[in-house]
Biopython code that builds the backbone (N, CA, C, O; Angstrom):
import numpy as np
from Bio.PDB.StructureBuilder import StructureBuilder

atoms = [
    (1, "MET", "N", (-15.893, -27.935, 7.402)),
    (1, "MET", "CA", (-14.962, -27.649, 8.482)),
    (1, "MET", "C", (-14.021, -26.505, 8.108)),
    (1, "MET", "O", (-13.748, -25.627, 8.927)),
    (2, "GLU", "N", (-13.519, -26.519, 6.847)),
    (2, "GLU", "CA", (-12.591, -25.471, 6.429)),
    (2, "GLU", "C", (-13.263, -24.106, 6.405)),
    (2, "GLU", "O", (-12.627, -23.085, 6.665)),
    (3, "VAL", "N", (-14.557, -24.096, 6.090)),
    (3, "VAL", "CA", (-15.300, -22.840, 6.041)),
    (3, "VAL", "C", (-15.356, -22.216, 7.438)),
    (3, "VAL", "O", (-15.277, -20.996, 7.577)),
    (4, "LEU", "N", (-15.490, -23.041, 8.453)),
    (4, "LEU", "CA", (-15.540, -22.532, 9.829)),
    (4, "LEU", "C", (-14.231, -21.859, 10.224)),
    (4, "LEU", "O", (-14.237, -20.881, 10.973)),
    (5, "VAL", "N", (-13.127, -22.368, 9.733)),
    (5, "VAL", "CA", (-11.830, -21.769, 10.039)),
    (5, "VAL", "C", (-11.754, -20.368, 9.453)),
    (5, "VAL", "O", (-11.333, -19.436, 10.139)),
    (6, "PHE", "N", (-12.155, -20.202, 8.193)),
    (6, "PHE", "CA", (-12.099, -18.890, 7.564)),
    (6, "PHE", "C", (-13.090, -17.914, 8.191)),
    (6, "PHE", "O", (-12.784, -16.733, 8.356)),
    (7, "ILE", "N", (-14.273, -18.407, 8.539)),
    (7, "ILE", "CA", (-15.256, -17.541, 9.188)),
    (7, "ILE", "C", (-14.757, -17.089, 10.551)),
    (7, "ILE", "O", (-14.875, -15.914, 10.897)),
    (8, "SER", "N", (-14.201, -18.012, 11.329)),
    (8, "SER", "CA", (-13.698, -17.638, 12.648)),
    (8, "SER", "C", (-12.496, -16.705, 12.540)),
    (8, "SER", "O", (-12.353, -15.794, 13.356)),
    (9, "LEU", "N", (-11.631, -16.914, 11.548)),
    (9, "LEU", "CA", (-10.503, -16.010, 11.345)),
    (9, "LEU", "C", (-11.003, -14.610, 11.014)),
    (9, "LEU", "O", (-10.499, -13.631, 11.564)),
    (10, "PHE", "N", (-11.981, -14.502, 10.128)),
    (10, "PHE", "CA", (-12.555, -13.207, 9.786)),
    (10, "PHE", "C", (-13.169, -12.546, 11.013)),
    (10, "PHE", "O", (-12.979, -11.350, 11.234)),
    (11, "LEU", "N", (-13.903, -13.317, 11.812)),
    (11, "LEU", "CA", (-14.540, -12.752, 13.004)),
    (11, "LEU", "C", (-13.511, -12.258, 14.021)),
    (11, "LEU", "O", (-13.717, -11.224, 14.656)),
    (12, "VAL", "N", (-12.421, -12.977, 14.177)),
    (12, "VAL", "CA", (-11.381, -12.549, 15.106)),
    (12, "VAL", "C", (-10.742, -11.251, 14.631)),
    (12, "VAL", "O", (-10.553, -10.328, 15.424)),
    (13, "ILE", "N", (-10.411, -11.171, 13.354)),
    (13, "ILE", "CA", (-9.807, -9.944, 12.824)),
    (13, "ILE", "C", (-10.781, -8.779, 12.937)),
    (13, "ILE", "O", (-10.383, -7.680, 13.324)),
    (14, "PHE", "N", (-12.054, -9.003, 12.605)),
    (14, "PHE", "CA", (-13.050, -7.949, 12.726)),
    (14, "PHE", "C", (-13.209, -7.507, 14.172)),
    (14, "PHE", "O", (-13.310, -6.311, 14.446)),
    (15, "GLY", "N", (-13.231, -8.460, 15.102)),
    (15, "GLY", "CA", (-13.387, -8.119, 16.520)),
    (15, "GLY", "C", (-12.230, -7.295, 17.050)),
    (15, "GLY", "O", (-12.435, -6.342, 17.802)),
    (16, "ILE", "N", (-11.023, -7.652, 16.665)),
    (16, "ILE", "CA", (-9.850, -6.897, 17.115)),
    (16, "ILE", "C", (-9.885, -5.479, 16.557)),
    (16, "ILE", "O", (-9.637, -4.520, 17.288)),
    (17, "CYS", "N", (-10.191, -5.340, 15.271)),
    (17, "CYS", "CA", (-10.264, -3.999, 14.671)),
    (17, "CYS", "C", (-11.372, -3.175, 15.309)),
    (17, "CYS", "O", (-11.179, -1.993, 15.592)),
    (18, "TYR", "N", (-12.538, -3.787, 15.540)),
    (18, "TYR", "CA", (-13.657, -3.063, 16.147)),
    (18, "TYR", "C", (-13.291, -2.579, 17.548)),
    (18, "TYR", "O", (-13.542, -1.424, 17.895)),
    (19, "LEU", "N", (-12.709, -3.445, 18.337)),
    (19, "LEU", "CA", (-12.328, -3.040, 19.693)),
    (19, "LEU", "C", (-11.277, -1.937, 19.678)),
    (19, "LEU", "O", (-11.351, -1.001, 20.474)),
    (20, "TYR", "N", (-10.302, -2.038, 18.783)),
    (20, "TYR", "CA", (-9.248, -1.032, 18.709)),
    (20, "TYR", "C", (-9.817, 0.338, 18.365)),
    (20, "TYR", "O", (-9.531, 1.327, 19.040)),
    (21, "PHE", "N", (-10.625, 0.386, 17.311)),
    (21, "PHE", "CA", (-11.134, 1.685, 16.874)),
    (21, "PHE", "C", (-12.202, 2.248, 17.811)),
    (21, "PHE", "O", (-12.268, 3.463, 18.002)),
    (22, "SER", "N", (-13.036, 1.392, 18.396)),
    (22, "SER", "CA", (-14.065, 1.912, 19.291)),
    (22, "SER", "C", (-13.458, 2.429, 20.596)),
    (22, "SER", "O", (-13.887, 3.467, 21.101)),
    (23, "THR", "N", (-12.470, 1.725, 21.150)),
    (23, "THR", "CA", (-11.849, 2.226, 22.381)),
    (23, "THR", "C", (-11.018, 3.476, 22.105)),
    (23, "THR", "O", (-10.962, 4.374, 22.945)),
    (24, "ARG", "N", (-10.372, 3.547, 20.943)),
    (24, "ARG", "CA", (-9.614, 4.744, 20.605)),
    (24, "ARG", "C", (-10.544, 5.942, 20.489)),
    (24, "ARG", "O", (-10.214, 7.036, 20.948)),
    (25, "ASN", "N", (-11.706, 5.740, 19.879)),
    (25, "ASN", "CA", (-12.670, 6.824, 19.735)),
    (25, "ASN", "C", (-13.183, 7.271, 21.103)),
    (25, "ASN", "O", (-13.304, 8.468, 21.363)),
    (26, "LYS", "N", (-13.484, 6.307, 21.977)),
    (26, "LYS", "CA", (-13.983, 6.652, 23.317)),
    (26, "LYS", "C", (-12.939, 7.424, 24.118)),
    (26, "LYS", "O", (-13.276, 8.381, 24.815)),
    (27, "GLU", "N", (-11.669, 7.011, 24.022)),
    (27, "GLU", "CA", (-10.605, 7.720, 24.734)),
    (27, "GLU", "C", (-10.455, 9.141, 24.222)),
    (27, "GLU", "O", (-10.292, 10.073, 25.010)),
    (28, "ARG", "N", (-10.509, 9.312, 22.921)),
    (28, "ARG", "CA", (-10.377, 10.650, 22.339)),
    (28, "ARG", "C", (-11.549, 11.539, 22.722)),
    (28, "ARG", "O", (-11.359, 12.716, 23.027)),
    (29, "MET", "N", (-12.744, 10.996, 22.712)),
    (29, "MET", "CA", (-13.914, 11.787, 23.096)),
    (29, "MET", "C", (-13.820, 12.211, 24.556)),
    (29, "MET", "O", (-14.176, 13.338, 24.898)),
    (30, "ALA", "N", (-13.339, 11.310, 25.427)),
    (30, "ALA", "CA", (-13.190, 11.656, 26.838)),
    (30, "ALA", "C", (-12.146, 12.760, 27.019)),
    (30, "ALA", "O", (-12.342, 13.665, 27.830)),
    (31, "LEU", "N", (-11.046, 12.694, 26.277)),
    (31, "LEU", "CA", (-10.024, 13.740, 26.379)),
    (31, "LEU", "C", (-10.535, 15.079, 25.856)),
    (31, "LEU", "O", (-10.217, 16.129, 26.415)),
    (32, "ILE", "N", (-11.322, 15.042, 24.789)),
    (32, "ILE", "CA", (-11.875, 16.286, 24.252)),
    (32, "ILE", "C", (-12.861, 16.904, 25.244)),
    (32, "ILE", "O", (-12.899, 18.122, 25.413)),
    (33, "GLU", "N", (-13.656, 16.056, 25.897)),
    (33, "GLU", "CA", (-14.607, 16.569, 26.881)),
    (33, "GLU", "C", (-13.898, 17.212, 28.065)),
    (33, "GLU", "O", (-14.414, 18.160, 28.657)),
    (34, "LYS", "N", (-12.720, 16.705, 28.413)),
    (34, "LYS", "CA", (-11.951, 17.285, 29.517)),
    (34, "LYS", "C", (-11.180, 18.525, 29.088)),
    (34, "LYS", "O", (-10.622, 19.228, 29.930)),
    (35, "GLY", "N", (-11.142, 18.799, 27.792)),
    (35, "GLY", "CA", (-10.458, 19.990, 27.304)),
    (35, "GLY", "C", (-8.983, 19.774, 27.021)),
    (35, "GLY", "O", (-8.205, 20.725, 27.086)),
    (36, "ALA", "N", (-8.581, 18.566, 26.712)),
    (36, "ALA", "CA", (-7.175, 18.278, 26.422)),
    (36, "ALA", "C", (-6.802, 18.836, 25.052)),
    (36, "ALA", "O", (-7.661, 19.022, 24.191)),
    (37, "ASP", "N", (-5.530, 19.098, 24.866)),
    (37, "ASP", "CA", (-5.027, 19.632, 23.609)),
    (37, "ASP", "C", (-5.125, 18.569, 22.514)),
    (37, "ASP", "O", (-4.811, 17.404, 22.758)),
    (38, "ALA", "N", (-5.549, 18.949, 21.330)),
    (38, "ALA", "CA", (-5.740, 17.996, 20.233)),
    (38, "ALA", "C", (-4.422, 17.527, 19.633)),
    (38, "ALA", "O", (-4.410, 16.558, 18.874)),
    (39, "SER", "N", (-3.318, 18.183, 19.949)),
    (39, "SER", "CA", (-2.034, 17.793, 19.367)),
    (39, "SER", "C", (-1.548, 16.442, 19.875)),
    (39, "SER", "O", (-0.650, 15.855, 19.270)),
    (40, "ILE", "N", (-2.108, 15.934, 20.958)),
    (40, "ILE", "CA", (-1.677, 14.619, 21.451)),
    (40, "ILE", "C", (-2.144, 13.495, 20.545)),
    (40, "ILE", "O", (-1.632, 12.380, 20.642)),
    (41, "PHE", "N", (-3.120, 13.763, 19.650)),
    (41, "PHE", "CA", (-3.610, 12.726, 18.743)),
    (41, "PHE", "C", (-2.680, 12.499, 17.572)),
    (41, "PHE", "O", (-2.786, 11.465, 16.912)),
    (42, "VAL", "N", (-1.791, 13.397, 17.290)),
    (42, "VAL", "CA", (-0.868, 13.261, 16.163)),
    (42, "VAL", "C", (0.560, 13.094, 16.654)),
    (42, "VAL", "O", (1.498, 13.565, 16.010)),
    (43, "LYS", "N", (0.733, 12.432, 17.783)),
    (43, "LYS", "CA", (2.081, 12.223, 18.308)),
    (43, "LYS", "C", (2.882, 11.332, 17.375)),
    (43, "LYS", "O", (2.322, 10.481, 16.684)),
    (44, "GLY", "N", (4.154, 11.522, 17.357)),
    (44, "GLY", "CA", (5.032, 10.707, 16.533)),
    (44, "GLY", "C", (5.232, 11.256, 15.132)),
    (44, "GLY", "O", (6.055, 10.724, 14.389)),
    (45, "LYS", "N", (4.529, 12.274, 14.753)),
    (45, "LYS", "CA", (4.701, 12.863, 13.426)),
    (45, "LYS", "C", (5.584, 14.102, 13.557)),
    (45, "LYS", "O", (5.109, 15.238, 13.535)),
    (46, "ARG", "N", (6.852, 13.850, 13.690)),
    (46, "ARG", "CA", (7.806, 14.947, 13.802)),
    (46, "ARG", "C", (8.183, 15.448, 12.425)),
    (46, "ARG", "O", (8.089, 14.720, 11.437)),
    (47, "GLU", "N", (8.610, 16.698, 12.370)),
    (47, "GLU", "CA", (9.010, 17.263, 11.087)),
    (47, "GLU", "C", (10.303, 16.632, 10.589)),
    (47, "GLU", "O", (10.485, 16.485, 9.380)),
    (48, "LYS", "N", (11.192, 16.261, 11.480)),
    (48, "LYS", "CA", (12.505, 15.771, 11.073)),
    (48, "LYS", "C", (12.605, 14.249, 11.072)),
    (48, "LYS", "O", (13.710, 13.708, 11.027)),
    (49, "ALA", "N", (11.488, 13.558, 11.121)),
    (49, "ALA", "CA", (11.521, 12.094, 11.111)),
    (49, "ALA", "C", (11.898, 11.602, 9.713)),
    (49, "ALA", "O", (11.575, 12.238, 8.710)),
    (50, "ALA", "N", (12.578, 10.472, 9.666)),
    (50, "ALA", "CA", (12.967, 9.887, 8.382)),
    (50, "ALA", "C", (11.715, 9.417, 7.645)),
    (50, "ALA", "O", (10.781, 8.923, 8.277)),
    (51, "PRO", "N", (11.681, 9.563, 6.325)),
    (51, "PRO", "CA", (10.507, 9.107, 5.568)),
    (51, "PRO", "C", (10.296, 7.611, 5.719)),
    (51, "PRO", "O", (11.244, 6.840, 5.868)),
    (52, "PHE", "N", (9.033, 7.223, 5.677)),
    (52, "PHE", "CA", (8.671, 5.817, 5.873)),
    (52, "PHE", "C", (9.300, 4.930, 4.815)),
    (52, "PHE", "O", (9.721, 3.816, 5.126)),
    (53, "TRP", "N", (9.377, 5.391, 3.576)),
    (53, "TRP", "CA", (9.894, 4.548, 2.507)),
    (53, "TRP", "C", (11.370, 4.247, 2.685)),
    (53, "TRP", "O", (11.833, 3.172, 2.304)),
    (54, "LYS", "N", (12.127, 5.198, 3.268)),
    (54, "LYS", "CA", (13.550, 4.931, 3.517)),
    (54, "LYS", "C", (13.722, 3.829, 4.558)),
    (54, "LYS", "O", (14.560, 2.941, 4.404)),
    (55, "ILE", "N", (12.935, 3.896, 5.594)),
    (55, "ILE", "CA", (13.017, 2.898, 6.663)),
    (55, "ILE", "C", (12.588, 1.534, 6.144)),
    (55, "ILE", "O", (13.211, 0.521, 6.463)),
    (56, "LEU", "N", (11.526, 1.505, 5.344)),
    (56, "LEU", "CA", (11.036, 0.244, 4.799)),
    (56, "LEU", "C", (12.056, -0.396, 3.865)),
    (56, "LEU", "O", (12.315, -1.596, 3.955)),
    (57, "ILE", "N", (12.625, 0.388, 2.982)),
    (57, "ILE", "CA", (13.617, -0.152, 2.043)),
    (57, "ILE", "C", (14.859, -0.628, 2.784)),
    (57, "ILE", "O", (15.404, -1.683, 2.460)),
    (58, "LEU", "N", (15.313, 0.132, 3.771)),
    (58, "LEU", "CA", (16.495, -0.261, 4.547)),
    (58, "LEU", "C", (16.259, -1.596, 5.240)),
    (58, "LEU", "O", (17.089, -2.500, 5.141)),
    (59, "ASN", "N", (15.135, -1.729, 5.941)),
    (59, "ASN", "CA", (14.865, -2.970, 6.671)),
    (59, "ASN", "C", (14.602, -4.145, 5.736)),
    (59, "ASN", "O", (15.021, -5.266, 6.024)),
    (60, "LEU", "N", (13.921, -3.909, 4.632)),
    (60, "LEU", "CA", (13.667, -4.979, 3.672)),
    (60, "LEU", "C", (14.966, -5.461, 3.032)),
    (60, "LEU", "O", (15.174, -6.662, 2.859)),
    (61, "ALA", "N", (15.839, -4.513, 2.681)),
    (61, "ALA", "CA", (17.122, -4.892, 2.081)),
    (61, "ALA", "C", (17.965, -5.706, 3.057)),
    (61, "ALA", "O", (18.548, -6.722, 2.676)),
    (62, "LEU", "N", (18.033, -5.270, 4.304)),
    (62, "LEU", "CA", (18.819, -6.012, 5.290)),
    (62, "LEU", "C", (18.207, -7.376, 5.585)),
    (62, "LEU", "O", (18.934, -8.340, 5.821)),
    (63, "LEU", "N", (16.876, -7.469, 5.575)),
    (63, "LEU", "CA", (16.226, -8.762, 5.783)),
    (63, "LEU", "C", (16.560, -9.724, 4.653)),
    (63, "LEU", "O", (16.902, -10.881, 4.901)),
    (64, "LEU", "N", (16.463, -9.253, 3.413)),
    (64, "LEU", "CA", (16.767, -10.125, 2.277)),
    (64, "LEU", "C", (18.238, -10.498, 2.232)),
    (64, "LEU", "O", (18.581, -11.627, 1.882)),
    (65, "MET", "N", (19.115, -9.556, 2.584)),
    (65, "MET", "CA", (20.547, -9.887, 2.648)),
    (65, "MET", "C", (20.810, -10.921, 3.739)),
    (65, "MET", "O", (21.643, -11.810, 3.562)),
    (66, "GLY", "N", (20.108, -10.810, 4.862)),
    (66, "GLY", "CA", (20.253, -11.789, 5.930)),
    (66, "GLY", "C", (19.777, -13.168, 5.514)),
    (66, "GLY", "O", (20.402, -14.172, 5.855)),
    (67, "ILE", "N", (18.667, -13.226, 4.774)),
    (67, "ILE", "CA", (18.164, -14.514, 4.298)),
    (67, "ILE", "C", (19.153, -15.136, 3.314)),
    (67, "ILE", "O", (19.421, -16.336, 3.371)),
    (68, "GLY", "N", (19.695, -14.314, 2.410)),
    (68, "GLY", "CA", (20.691, -14.827, 1.461)),
    (68, "GLY", "C", (21.934, -15.341, 2.164)),
    (68, "GLY", "O", (22.458, -16.400, 1.818)),
    (69, "ALA", "N", (22.407, -14.589, 3.155)),
    (69, "ALA", "CA", (23.578, -15.040, 3.909)),
    (69, "ALA", "C", (23.260, -16.319, 4.687)),
    (69, "ALA", "O", (24.121, -17.186, 4.836)),
    (70, "GLY", "N", (22.028, -16.434, 5.181)),
    (70, "GLY", "CA", (21.625, -17.642, 5.896)),
    (70, "GLY", "C", (21.613, -18.859, 5.005)),
    (70, "GLY", "O", (21.995, -19.948, 5.433)),
    (71, "VAL", "N", (21.174, -18.689, 3.754)),
    (71, "VAL", "CA", (21.185, -19.812, 2.809)),
    (71, "VAL", "C", (22.624, -20.237, 2.524)),
    (71, "VAL", "O", (22.933, -21.428, 2.483)),
    (72, "ILE", "N", (23.492, -19.258, 2.328)),
    (72, "ILE", "CA", (24.904, -19.582, 2.061)),
    (72, "ILE", "C", (25.533, -20.283, 3.256)),
    (72, "ILE", "O", (26.213, -21.295, 3.086)),
    (73, "ILE", "N", (25.321, -19.766, 4.457)),
    (73, "ILE", "CA", (25.899, -20.382, 5.660)),
    (73, "ILE", "C", (25.316, -21.780, 5.881)),
    (73, "ILE", "O", (26.036, -22.704, 6.259)),
    (74, "GLY", "N", (24.006, -21.933, 5.643)),
    (74, "GLY", "CA", (23.389, -23.254, 5.777)),
    (74, "GLY", "C", (23.971, -24.247, 4.800)),
    (74, "GLY", "O", (24.185, -25.409, 5.146)),
    (75, "GLY", "N", (24.233, -23.800, 3.568)),
    (75, "GLY", "CA", (24.855, -24.683, 2.582)),
    (75, "GLY", "C", (26.263, -25.071, 2.984)),
    (75, "GLY", "O", (26.665, -26.220, 2.801)),
    (76, "ILE", "N", (27.017, -24.131, 3.530)),
    (76, "ILE", "CA", (28.381, -24.433, 3.989)),
    (76, "ILE", "C", (28.342, -25.418, 5.153)),
    (76, "ILE", "O", (29.129, -26.363, 5.197)),
    (77, "LEU", "N", (27.420, -25.197, 6.099)),
    (77, "LEU", "CA", (27.312, -26.119, 7.238)),
    (77, "LEU", "C", (26.927, -27.517, 6.769)),
    (77, "LEU", "O", (27.427, -28.512, 7.292)),
    (78, "TRP", "N", (26.043, -27.588, 5.790)),
    (78, "TRP", "CA", (25.575, -28.880, 5.308)),
    (78, "TRP", "C", (26.653, -29.621, 4.525)),
    (78, "TRP", "O", (26.842, -30.823, 4.713)),
    (79, "SER", "N", (27.367, -28.902, 3.639)),
    (79, "SER", "CA", (28.321, -29.599, 2.775)),
    (79, "SER", "C", (29.669, -29.841, 3.446)),
    (79, "SER", "O", (30.271, -30.896, 3.247)),
    (80, "ASN", "N", (30.149, -28.895, 4.228)),
    (80, "ASN", "CA", (31.503, -29.025, 4.789)),
    (80, "ASN", "C", (31.539, -29.625, 6.183)),
    (80, "ASN", "O", (32.495, -30.318, 6.532)),
    (81, "PHE", "N", (30.522, -29.373, 6.980)),
    (81, "PHE", "CA", (30.554, -29.817, 8.376)),
    (81, "PHE", "C", (29.561, -30.937, 8.680)),
    (81, "PHE", "O", (29.382, -31.311, 9.839)),
    (82, "ASN", "N", (28.917, -31.472, 7.643)),
    (82, "ASN", "CA", (27.993, -32.607, 7.762)),
    (82, "ASN", "C", (26.874, -32.370, 8.769)),
    (82, "ASN", "O", (26.444, -33.297, 9.455)),
    (83, "VAL", "N", (26.403, -31.122, 8.858)),
    (83, "VAL", "CA", (25.240, -30.824, 9.684)),
    (83, "VAL", "C", (24.004, -31.211, 8.876)),
    (83, "VAL", "O", (23.953, -30.980, 7.668)),
    (84, "ASP", "N", (23.016, -31.794, 9.534)),
    (84, "ASP", "CA", (21.803, -32.223, 8.842)),
    (84, "ASP", "C", (21.163, -31.035, 8.122)),
    (84, "ASP", "O", (21.050, -29.946, 8.685)),
    (85, "ASP", "N", (20.750, -31.253, 6.886)),
    (85, "ASP", "CA", (20.178, -30.182, 6.050)),
    (85, "ASP", "C", (18.914, -29.595, 6.668)),
    (85, "ASP", "O", (18.662, -28.397, 6.538)),
    (86, "ASP", "N", (18.112, -30.431, 7.343)),
    (86, "ASP", "CA", (16.877, -29.955, 7.967)),
    (86, "ASP", "C", (17.136, -29.047, 9.165)),
    (86, "ASP", "O", (16.241, -28.322, 9.599)),
    (87, "ILE", "N", (18.333, -29.082, 9.690)),
    (87, "ILE", "CA", (18.692, -28.223, 10.826)),
    (87, "ILE", "C", (19.502, -27.023, 10.360)),
    (87, "ILE", "O", (19.288, -25.907, 10.833)),
    (88, "ALA", "N", (20.420, -27.242, 9.447)),
    (88, "ALA", "CA", (21.337, -26.180, 9.027)),
    (88, "ALA", "C", (20.623, -25.052, 8.300)),
    (88, "ALA", "O", (20.862, -23.882, 8.599)),
    (89, "MET", "N", (19.761, -25.375, 7.361)),
    (89, "MET", "CA", (19.120, -24.335, 6.545)),
    (89, "MET", "C", (18.176, -23.442, 7.342)),
    (89, "MET", "O", (18.382, -22.229, 7.369)),
    (90, "PRO", "N", (17.142, -23.994, 7.996)),
    (90, "PRO", "CA", (16.231, -23.084, 8.719)),
    (90, "PRO", "C", (16.920, -22.340, 9.856)),
    (90, "PRO", "O", (16.644, -21.164, 10.094)),
    (91, "GLY", "N", (17.809, -23.024, 10.552)),
    (91, "GLY", "CA", (18.489, -22.374, 11.666)),
    (91, "GLY", "C", (19.335, -21.196, 11.227)),
    (91, "GLY", "O", (19.278, -20.124, 11.831)),
    (92, "SER", "N", (20.115, -21.389, 10.183)),
    (92, "SER", "CA", (20.975, -20.296, 9.727)),
    (92, "SER", "C", (20.168, -19.192, 9.052)),
    (92, "SER", "O", (20.525, -18.019, 9.164)),
    (93, "ILE", "N", (19.094, -19.538, 8.357)),
    (93, "ILE", "CA", (18.260, -18.515, 7.716)),
    (93, "ILE", "C", (17.601, -17.633, 8.771)),
    (93, "ILE", "O", (17.644, -16.408, 8.664)),
    (94, "PHE", "N", (16.996, -18.237, 9.780)),
    (94, "PHE", "CA", (16.341, -17.443, 10.813)),
    (94, "PHE", "C", (17.346, -16.625, 11.618)),
    (94, "PHE", "O", (17.072, -15.481, 11.980)),
    (95, "LEU", "N", (18.500, -17.207, 11.896)),
    (95, "LEU", "CA", (19.526, -16.483, 12.645)),
    (95, "LEU", "C", (20.012, -15.260, 11.881)),
    (95, "LEU", "O", (20.116, -14.173, 12.451)),
    (96, "MET", "N", (20.307, -15.425, 10.611)),
    (96, "MET", "CA", (20.827, -14.313, 9.827)),
    (96, "MET", "C", (19.733, -13.290, 9.488)),
    (96, "MET", "O", (20.019, -12.095, 9.412)),
    (97, "ALA", "N", (18.497, -13.734, 9.285)),
    (97, "ALA", "CA", (17.402, -12.794, 9.037)),
    (97, "ALA", "C", (17.151, -11.943, 10.276)),
    (97, "ALA", "O", (16.935, -10.736, 10.168)),
    (98, "GLY", "N", (17.179, -12.560, 11.444)),
    (98, "GLY", "CA", (17.027, -11.803, 12.687)),
    (98, "GLY", "C", (18.169, -10.836, 12.909)),
    (98, "GLY", "O", (17.958, -9.723, 13.391)),
    (99, "THR", "N", (19.373, -11.248, 12.564)),
    (99, "THR", "CA", (20.527, -10.361, 12.682)),
    (99, "THR", "C", (20.381, -9.167, 11.742)),
    (99, "THR", "O", (20.702, -8.039, 12.116)),
    (100, "GLY", "N", (19.897, -9.413, 10.521)),
    (100, "GLY", "CA", (19.671, -8.323, 9.577)),
    (100, "GLY", "C", (18.631, -7.344, 10.080)),
    (100, "GLY", "O", (18.800, -6.134, 9.931)),
    (101, "LEU", "N", (17.550, -7.846, 10.676)),
    (101, "LEU", "CA", (16.533, -6.956, 11.218)),
    (101, "LEU", "C", (17.043, -6.174, 12.427)),
    (101, "LEU", "O", (16.676, -5.014, 12.614)),
    (102, "LEU", "N", (17.878, -6.795, 13.237)),
    (102, "LEU", "CA", (18.457, -6.085, 14.377)),
    (102, "LEU", "C", (19.379, -4.964, 13.909)),
    (102, "LEU", "O", (19.350, -3.866, 14.464)),
    (103, "ILE", "N", (20.188, -5.232, 12.901)),
    (103, "ILE", "CA", (21.046, -4.190, 12.330)),
    (103, "ILE", "C", (20.182, -3.080, 11.734)),
    (103, "ILE", "O", (20.506, -1.900, 11.870)),
    (104, "GLY", "N", (19.088, -3.453, 11.075)),
    (104, "GLY", "CA", (18.165, -2.466, 10.521)),
    (104, "GLY", "C", (17.546, -1.589, 11.587)),
    (104, "GLY", "O", (17.340, -0.396, 11.366)),
    (105, "PHE", "N", (17.245, -2.164, 12.740)),
    (105, "PHE", "CA", (16.692, -1.383, 13.850)),
    (105, "PHE", "C", (17.681, -0.316, 14.296)),
    (105, "PHE", "O", (17.315, 0.847, 14.468)),
    (106, "PHE", "N", (18.935, -0.717, 14.482)),
    (106, "PHE", "CA", (19.935, 0.252, 14.942)),
    (106, "PHE", "C", (20.231, 1.298, 13.871)),
    (106, "PHE", "O", (20.435, 2.467, 14.201)),
    (107, "LEU", "N", (20.259, 0.910, 12.608)),
    (107, "LEU", "CA", (20.486, 1.887, 11.545)),
    (107, "LEU", "C", (19.304, 2.843, 11.398)),
    (107, "LEU", "O", (19.499, 4.013, 11.070)),
    (108, "THR", "N", (18.087, 2.364, 11.634)),
    (108, "THR", "CA", (16.913, 3.234, 11.592)),
    (108, "THR", "C", (16.964, 4.250, 12.724)),
    (108, "THR", "O", (16.628, 5.418, 12.525)),
    (109, "LYS", "N", (17.380, 3.818, 13.904)),
    (109, "LYS", "CA", (17.539, 4.767, 15.019)),
    (109, "LYS", "C", (18.561, 5.825, 14.675)),
    (109, "LYS", "O", (18.355, 7.007, 14.952)),
    (110, "LYS", "N", (19.666, 5.410, 14.070)),
    (110, "LYS", "CA", (20.722, 6.356, 13.673)),
    (110, "LYS", "C", (20.208, 7.291, 12.588)),
    (110, "LYS", "O", (20.532, 8.479, 12.601)),
    (111, "LEU", "N", (19.417, 6.787, 11.653)),
    (111, "LEU", "CA", (18.864, 7.613, 10.582)),
    (111, "LEU", "C", (17.898, 8.654, 11.136)),
    (111, "LEU", "O", (17.869, 9.788, 10.656)),
    (112, "ASP", "N", (17.110, 8.282, 12.137)),
    (112, "ASP", "CA", (16.193, 9.243, 12.753)),
    (112, "ASP", "C", (16.930, 10.346, 13.490)),
    (112, "ASP", "O", (16.495, 11.497, 13.489)),
    (113, "ARG", "N", (18.050, 9.997, 14.124)),
    (113, "ARG", "CA", (18.820, 11.016, 14.851)),
    (113, "ARG", "C", (19.489, 11.998, 13.904)),
    (113, "ARG", "O", (19.605, 13.183, 14.219)),
    (114, "GLU", "N", (19.936, 11.512, 12.736)),
    (114, "GLU", "CA", (20.649, 12.367, 11.799)),
    (114, "GLU", "C", (19.729, 13.357, 11.113)),
    (114, "GLU", "O", (20.134, 14.492, 10.863)),
    (115, "GLU", "N", (18.497, 12.962, 10.801)),
    (115, "GLU", "CA", (17.621, 13.839, 10.032)),
    (115, "GLU", "C", (16.772, 14.718, 10.903)),
    (115, "GLU", "O", (15.981, 15.513, 10.395)),
]
sb = StructureBuilder()
sb.init_structure("model")
sb.init_model(0)
sb.init_chain("A")
sb.init_seg("    ")
for serial, (resi, resn, name, xyz) in enumerate(atoms, 1):
    if name == "N":
        sb.init_residue(resn, " ", resi, " ")
    sb.init_atom(name, np.array(xyz, "f"), 0.0, 1.0, " ", f" {name:<3s}", serial, name[0])
structure = sb.get_structure()
């Protein structure tokens, strides 16, 4: 039974990748046949865009800081306010991790505008 789960998972991932790449190829071939400019295939690669590693490090750092703050807040809720540990920890961790990612989104937008 477990083997079927892994086989079906592999087939789903393969099917999604196959459909993505085959339809992308068909769309590009149709545009080339119509005489469209090839520069539309490299959209999003601006000269002044922030490097990928800066964005990744910024978002990862804010995510980890959010998780750490969530653990601290969950511990405070559990010890001082008698909130159930099964509710306080996951709730505060997810809330603060999401807040960190939201802050990272806005800082990434600001970083792209500056560079």
